[in-house]
C-alpha positions in Angstrom: -33.9 8.2 -24.5 -34.7 11.6 -24.6 -34.9 11.6 -20.6 -30.9 9.6 -21.0 -30.3 11.9 -23.5 -30.9 15.3 -21.3 -29.3 13.9 -18.3 -26.8 13.0 -19.9 -25.9 16.7 -21.2 -26.6 17.9 -17.6 -24.3 16.3 -15.9 -21.7 16.9 -18.6 -22.5 20.4 -18.2 -22.7 20.8 -14.6 -18.8 18.7 -14.4 -17.7 21.0 -16.8 -18.5 24.0 -15.1 -17.6 22.6 -11.8 -13.9 22.2 -13.5 -13.9 25.5 -14.7 -14.3 26.6 -11.4 -11.8 24.4 -9.7 -9.2 25.4 -12.4 -9.9 29.1 -12.9 -9.7 29.4 -8.8 -6.2 26.7 -9.2 -4.5 28.3 -12.2 -5.3 32.1 -11.5 -2.5 34.0 -9.3 -4.9 35.9 -7.5 -8.6 34.0 -7.7 -11.6 35.7 -8.5 -13.2 34.9 -5.5 -12.8 33.5 -2.2 -11.8 30.1 -1.8 -15.5 29.0 0.3 -17.4 30.7 -2.7 -15.7 29.1 -5.5 -16.1 26.0 -2.7 -20.3 26.6 -2.8 -19.9 26.5 -6.3 -18.6 23.6 -7.1 -20.7 21.5 -4.1 -23.7 23.3 -6.2 -22.1 21.7 -9.2 -21.5 18.2 -7.9 -25.2 18.0 -6.8 -26.9 18.8 -10.4 -24.2 15.9 -11.7 -26.1 13.4 -8.8 -29.0 14.3 -9.6 -28.5 14.0 -13.5 -26.8 10.6 -13.5 -28.8 9.2 -11.2 -31.6 10.3 -13.9 -29.2 9.2 -16.9 -29.6 5.1 -14.9 -33.2 4.9 -14.3 -34.0 6.5 -17.8 -32.3 3.3 -18.9 -34.9 1.3 -17.8 -37.8 3.3 -19.7 -35.2 3.3 -22.6 -35.1 -0.4 -23.5 -38.6 -1.0 -21.9 -37.0 -3.4 -18.7 -39.0 -4.0 -15.4 -36.6 -4.3 -12.9 -37.5 -6.2 -9.4 -37.6 -3.7 -6.7 -34.1 -4.3 -5.5 -32.4 -3.8 -8.7 -34.6 0.0 -9.3 -33.0 0.9 -5.9 -29.4 -0.3 -6.9 -30.3 1.7 -9.8 -31.2 4.9 -7.9 -28.8 4.8 -4.7 -26.2 3.5 -6.9 -26.5 6.3 -9.6 -26.6 9.3 -6.6 -23.9 7.5 -4.7 -22.0 7.6 -7.8 -22.7 10.9 -9.3 -21.9 12.4 -5.9 -18.8 9.8 -4.4 -17.1 10.5 -8.1 -17.1 14.0 -8.3 -16.6 14.2 -4.8 -13.0 12.4 -5.5 -12.0 14.5 -8.0 -12.5 18.0 -6.9 -10.8 16.9 -3.5 -8.0 15.5 -5.5 -7.7 19.0 -7.3 -8.1 21.0 -4.5 -5.7 19.5 -2.1 -3.1 18.7 -4.1 -3.0 21.3 -6.7 -5.0 24.4 -4.7 -2.2 26.4 -3.7 -2.9 25.9 -0.2 -3.4 29.1 2.2 -1.5 31.1 -1.1 -5.0 30.3 -2.5 -7.3 31.0 0.4 -7.0 27.3 1.8 -6.4 27.1 5.4 -5.0 23.8 6.8 -8.3 23.1 8.0 -10.1 23.3 4.8 -6.9 21.2 3.0 -7.0 18.6 6.2 -10.6 17.4 5.2 -10.3 17.6 1.3 -7.6 15.1 2.0 -10.0 12.8 4.5 -13.1 13.3 1.9 -10.6 12.0 -0.8 -9.1 8.8 0.8 -12.8 8.1 2.5 -14.6 9.0 -0.9 -12.8 7.3 -3.8 -12.7 3.4 -2.7 -16.8 4.2 -1.5 -16.9 5.5 -5.3 -15.7 2.2 -6.2 -17.7 0.2 -4.3 -20.9 1.8 -5.1 -19.6 1.6 -9.2 -20.0 -2.6 -8.0 -23.5 -1.4 -6.4 -24.9 0.2 -9.0 -24.3 -2.9 -11.7 -26.4 -4.8 -9.6 -29.3 -2.6 -10.7 -28.6 -3.5 -14.7 -26.9 -6.6 -14.5 -29.5 -9.3 -14.7 -30.9 -7.5 -18.6 -27.2 -8.2 -19.5 -26.1 -10.6 -22.4 -23.6 -12.9 -21.3 -20.7 -13.5 -22.0 -19.9 -9.6 -22.3 -18.7 -7.8 -24.8 -14.7 -8.3 -25.4 -14.4 -5.5 -28.2 -15.1 -4.1 -30.9 -14.4 -4.5 -34.3 -14.4 -2.2 -37.3 -17.2 -4.7 -39.4 -19.1 -6.9 -37.0 -19.7 -4.2 -34.1 -19.3 -5.6 -30.8 -18.1 -9.0 -30.7 -18.1 -11.7 -27.3 -16.1 -14.0 -26.4 -18.4 -16.6 -27.8 -17.8 -15.1 -31.1 -15.5 -16.4 -33.8 -15.2 -12.4 -34.8 -11.7 -11.4 -33.1 -11.8 -7.8 -31.9 -10.3 -5.1 -33.2 -10.3 -2.9 -30.2 -9.8 -5.4 -27.5 -11.1 -4.4 -23.9 -7.8 -6.1 -22.5 -5.6 -3.7 -24.5 -8.1 -0.7 -23.2 -7.7 -1.8 -19.6 -3.9 -2.1 -19.9 -4.1 1.2 -21.3 -5.9 2.7 -19.0 -3.9 1.2 -16.0 -1.0 2.0 -17.8 -2.2 5.7 -17.9 -3.0 5.9 -14.4 -0.1 4.9 -12.9 1.6 7.4 -15.0 -0.5 10.6 -13.8 0.0 9.3 -10.1 3.4 8.7 -10.5 3.9 12.1 -12.5 2.1 13.9 -9.4 4.3 12.0 -7.0 7.5 13.5 -8.8 6.1 17.2 -8.9 5.8 17.0 -5.4 9.5 15.6 -4.5 10.5 18.3 -7.3 8.1 21.0 -8.4 7.8 19.9 -11.7 6.0 17.9 -14.0 6.7 16.0 -17.1 9.7 14.3 -15.7 8.7 10.9 -16.4 7.2 11.5 -19.9 9.6 10.1 -21.7 10.6 7.4 -19.6 6.9 6.6 -19.9 6.8 6.6 -23.7 9.8 4.1 -23.5 9.0 1.6 -20.9 5.5 0.8 -21.7 6.0 0.0 -25.3 9.1 -1.9 -23.8 6.9 -3.6 -21.3 4.7 -4.7 -24.2 7.5 -6.0 -26.3 9.1 -7.7 -22.9 5.5 -9.9 -21.9 5.2 -11.1 -25.8 9.3 -12.2 -26.3 8.6 -14.1 -22.8 5.0 -15.7 -23.5 6.6 -16.8 -26.9 9.7 -18.4 -25.1 8.0 -19.9 -22.6 5.0 -21.4 -25.1 7.4 -22.1 -28.0 7.2 -25.9 -27.9 2.9 -25.5 -27.0 2.4 -22.6 -30.1 4.8 -21.7 -32.2 7.8 -24.6 -32.5 6.8 -25.2 -36.6 4.7 -22.5 -37.1 5.4 -19.7 -39.8 7.9 -17.7 -38.5 5.4 -14.5 -38.0 3.4 -16.1 -35.8 5.6 -14.9 -32.8 4.8 -10.8 -33.8 1.7 -12.0 -34.0 0.2 -9.9 -30.7 -3.3 -9.4 -32.1 -4.0 -12.8 -31.9 -3.2 -12.8 -27.7 -0.4 -13.8 -25.9 0.9 -12.1 -23.1 2.8 -12.4 -19.6 2.8 -9.9 -17.2 6.0 -11.4 -15.6 8.0 -10.5 -18.6 6.5 -7.2 -19.4 7.4 -5.8 -16.1 10.8 -7.6 -16.3 11.6 -5.9 -19.6 9.7 -2.3 -18.8 11.8 -2.1 -15.3 14.9 -2.4 -17.1 14.3 -0.4 -19.9 12.9 1.8 -17.8 15.4 2.4 -15.2 18.1 2.8 -18.0 16.4 5.5 -20.3 15.8 7.3 -16.6 19.7 7.4 -15.6 20.6 8.7 -19.4 17.8 11.7 -20.1 17.0 12.5 -16.7 20.2 13.2 -14.5 20.8 15.2 -11.3 17.4 13.3 -10.2 17.8 10.5 -7.8 16.7 7.1 -9.5 16.9 5.2 -6.2 13.7 7.6 -5.5 12.4 7.2 -8.8 12.5 3.9 -9.1 10.6 3.8 -5.5 7.8 5.8 -6.7 7.0 4.2 -9.7 7.6 0.6 -9.5 5.3 -0.1 -6.9 2.2 1.5 -8.9 2.9 -1.3 -11.7 1.1 -3.1 -8.9 -2.0 -0.7 -9.8 -1.5 -0.9 -13.5 -1.9 -5.2 -13.0 -4.8 -4.8 -11.1 -6.4 -2.6 -14.0 -5.4 -4.6 -16.9 -6.4 -8.1 -14.6 -9.9 -7.0 -15.6 -9.0 -7.6 -19.3 -9.1 -11.3 -18.2 -12.9 -10.7 -17.4 -13.7 -9.8 -20.6 -11.5 -12.4 -22.5 -13.2 -15.1 -19.9 -9.7 -16.0 -19.9 -7.0 -17.1 -17.0 -9.6 -18.3 -14.3 -9.7 -20.9 -12.0 -11.4 -24.4 -11.5 -15.3 -24.8 -11.2 -16.6 -24.0 -8.1 -20.5 -23.9 -7.0 -21.9 -20.4 -7.4 -23.1 -20.1 -3.5 -19.5 -19.3 -2.8 -19.3 -16.3 -4.6 -22.5 -14.9 -4.7 -21.7 -12.3 -2.4 -20.2 -11.0 -5.9 -21.3 -7.9 -7.9 -23.4 -10.1 -10.5 -22.3 -9.1 -13.7 -19.3 -11.0 -12.3 -19.9 -14.2 -11.5 -22.9 -14.3 -14.6 -19.4 -13.5 -16.8 -17.6 -16.2 -15.1 -20.7 -18.8 -15.9 -18.1 -18.6 -19.5 -14.5 -19.7 -20.5 -13.1 -19.0 -23.6 -11.4 -22.7 -23.3 -14.1 -25.0 -21.7 -17.3 -23.1 -22.5 -20.3 -22.6 -20.4 -20.3 -24.1 -16.9 -22.6 -26.2 -15.4 -25.6 -25.1 -13.7 -25.0 -23.4 -10.3 -20.8 -23.6 -11.3 -19.1 -20.7 -12.4 -15.3 -20.4 -12.7 -13.3 -19.0 -10.2 -12.8 -15.3 -10.8 -8.9 -15.5 -10.1 -8.6 -11.9 -12.0 -11.0 -10.7 -9.4 -8.4 -12.0 -6.8 -5.5 -10.9 -8.4 -6.9 -7.2 -8.9 -7.5 -7.5 -4.8 -4.0 -8.6 -3.8 -2.2 -6.3 -6.5 -3.7 -3.0 -5.0 -3.3 -4.1 -1.3 0.3 -4.6 -2.2 0.5 -1.2 -3.5 -1.0 0.0 -0.4 1.5 -2.2 1.7 4.6 -0.8 0.0 3.7 2.7 -1.1 2.0 3.6 2.5 2.8 0.9 5.4 6.7 0.8 4.2 6.7 4.1 2.1 5.2 6.3 5.0 4.6 4.7 8.0 7.5 2.6 8.4 10.1 4.7 6.1 12.9 5.5 8.3 13.4 1.4 8.5 13.5 1.1 4.8 16.3 2.2 2.6 15.6 3.7 -0.6 15.3 0.3 -3.5 13.1 -1.7 -1.0 10.1 -0.6 -2.4 11.0 -1.6 -5.9 12.6 -4.6 -4.7 9.8 -5.1 -2.4 7.3 -5.0 -5.7 9.6 -8.0 -7.0 8.9 -10.0 -4.0 5.2 -9.4 -3.3 3.9 -9.8 -7.7 6.1 -13.2 -6.9 4.8 -14.6 -4.5 1.6 -13.5 -5.3 1.8 -15.5 -8.9 3.5 -18.1 -7.0 0.5 -19.2 -5.1 -1.8 -18.0 -8.0 -0.5 -19.8 -11.0 -1.4 -23.3 -9.2 -4.8 -22.7 -9.1 -5.4 -21.8 -13.0 -6.9 -23.9 -15.0 -4.0 -26.0 -16.9 -5.1 -24.7 -20.1 -3.4 -21.0 -19.3 -0.6 -22.4 -17.6 2.8 -21.5 -19.7 5.1 -24.4 -21.0 5.2 -27.5 -22.1 4.3 -28.9 -18.5 3.0 -25.6 -17.4 5.6 -24.7 -15.1 7.1 -21.3 -16.8 5.7 -18.6 -15.3 5.6 -20.8 -11.7 9.4 -20.9 -11.3 9.6 -17.5 -12.9 7.7 -16.4 -10.0 9.9 -18.1 -7.2 12.5 -16.4 -8.7 11.2 -12.5 -8.5 10.7 -13.7 -5.0 14.8 -14.9 -4.5 16.1 -11.8 -6.4 13.7 -9.4 -4.8 15.1 -10.9 -0.8 18.5 -11.1 -2.0 18.5 -7.5 -3.8 17.2 -5.7 -0.2 19.8 -7.9 1.6 22.2 -6.4 -0.9 20.8 -2.9 -0.6 20.9 -2.9 2.9 24.2 -4.0 3.7 26.1 -2.1 0.7 24.2 1.0 2.1 25.5 -0.1 6.0 29.4 -0.4 4.5 28.8 3.2 2.8 28.2 4.3 5.9 29.3 2.9 8.9 28.0 3.0 12.3 27.5 2.2 15.6 25.8 -1.2 15.8 23.8 -2.4 18.7 24.7 -6.0 18.5 22.3 -7.6 20.8 19.6 -6.1 18.5 21.3 -7.7 15.3 22.2 -11.3 17.5 18.6 -11.2 18.8 17.2 -10.5 14.4 19.4 -12.6 13.1 18.6 -15.6 15.7 14.7 -14.8 14.9 15.4 -14.8 11.0 17.4 -18.2 11.1 14.6 -20.0 13.1 12.4 -18.9 10.4 14.3 -19.6 7.8 15.4 -23.4 9.4 11.5 -23.8 9.8 11.2 -23.0 6.2 13.5 -25.4 4.8 12.8 -28.5 6.9 8.9 -28.4 6.6 9.8 -27.6 2.6 12.2 -30.2 2.5 9.8 -32.4 4.7 6.8 -32.1 2.4 8.5 -32.9 -0.8 10.1 -36.0 1.0 7.2 -37.5 1.7 5.4 -37.2 -1.2 6.2 -38.2 -5.6 7.7 -35.9 -7.5 4.5 -33.9 -10.1 5.2 -32.3 -13.4 1.8 -30.7 -13.0 1.0 -27.2 -11.6 -1.1 -27.2 -8.3 -1.1 -26.5 -5.1 0.0 -30.3 -3.5 2.5 -31.4 -1.0 5.2 -31.5 -3.6 4.9 -28.6 -4.9 4.0 -26.4 -1.7 7.6 -28.0 0.2 9.1 -26.7 -2.8 7.7 -23.2 -2.0 8.9 -22.9 1.1 12.5 -24.4 0.3 12.8 -22.1 -2.6 11.6 -19.1 0.4 14.0 -20.4 2.8 16.7 -20.6 0.8 16.0 -17.1 -0.4 15.8 -15.9 3.2 19.2 -17.5 4.0 21.3 -16.0 1.9 19.7 -12.5 2.8 20.4 -13.6 6.3 24.0 -14.5 5.3 24.5 -11.4 2.9 23.3 -9.0 6.4 25.7 -10.5 9.6 29.0 -8.8 8.5 27.6 -5.5 10.3 27.9 -7.4 13.2 32.0 -7.4 12.7 32.2 -3.9 11.6 32.9 -1.0 13.6 32.0 2.5 13.4 36.1 4.2 11.2 36.6 6.5 14.7 36.9 3.3 16.5 39.1 1.0 13.9 41.0 4.3 13.4 41.4 4.9 17.2 
């Protein structure tokens, strides 16, 4: 215990000194020392923190009188060193690259490029290292893991009859929201040179999202949970019951309305393209709340298909809040983890592929509408994989149908966005390019509609949520119709000439 406390104190002091040096260099008009000298001192603090953090991890074995296997001890030592090093490297690279002041503070373009490279490499490796580190201690944990804290009972697990006063689910949602706020604040700062533009919007949109998530859940599960119950059950949010689709919808609508009212002079389309895709990150973090609650999982699956996951994940996935312990050799499919990765991939595709690499081919607003499509598609294919206990509505189709609606609305919104912007700024149209593009999209549309209709016709209607032939056909049919509407809306540019030519 003494070794753990001493190591923790040394690690905190080292990190604090490093932050002081970095912030002092950034904030002073005249830096107290050259950047290279500041960087060397910061690297020393990172080295001290790394060794202290690794020692702290190993000391847990001594404190608990645990007897780790060789691979567990290796995971604790190597994982501790990697996490202790990569975490601070990510933090200081971010500070110096985005807030360091560039050449005005002695940070040359070469150094700045190295800082950005270090950030892009260190942060994902840091997350992977955390997973590796946990394997050193996973065998010694008690499962199911704690899902919250009770003010009277202490730590509470999903297997307990006691409800937590502070649920880890809530902490996950709040952590994701705060991270997204600071990320968006930084991006707005890069655009406008000012922090705090989104502060009031966040304070309004976040609670609006929670309210929307609850309203959506109550409406969708009215016949299942609330019909015939006392009226205040609708407001008993502490008993659980939120749906992200409703939260995202309400949060976006209220947030956009508030931003337009309070932040006149800022481009709302630029703002939504910055903010809305980052909701995927908040949702990815929030899904870990389902992990701690042992809920929203899939069907039973052989453990050997998931043994590549960190041990603490598949150990906890053996327990279900509704079905109990899985049979030996099986776990419940950890859908939270799959959706977490899908959401992170979606953010990367929207923000970096379409938002940076392909930005010249997109219009402002496309990234926000792209979020609606991406998350809608994610839920369209994830909902049928859920255990039926976690499907909403009397027939389990509530969230699935709304997910399809998200896809259709997002596709139409992008099509309208491009058409309206085209009509406002007429330009020369390469008709051959439009014809080839329209023919290609038309072919895809016909294929989706035909295949979807054939699959539906070849099977009987099902009122359960599953990836069977009828439902797959319905998904393809909806996607085909959505693309068809988008195609019809974007065809008019073929017949519009430039104003100059029309007036000639």
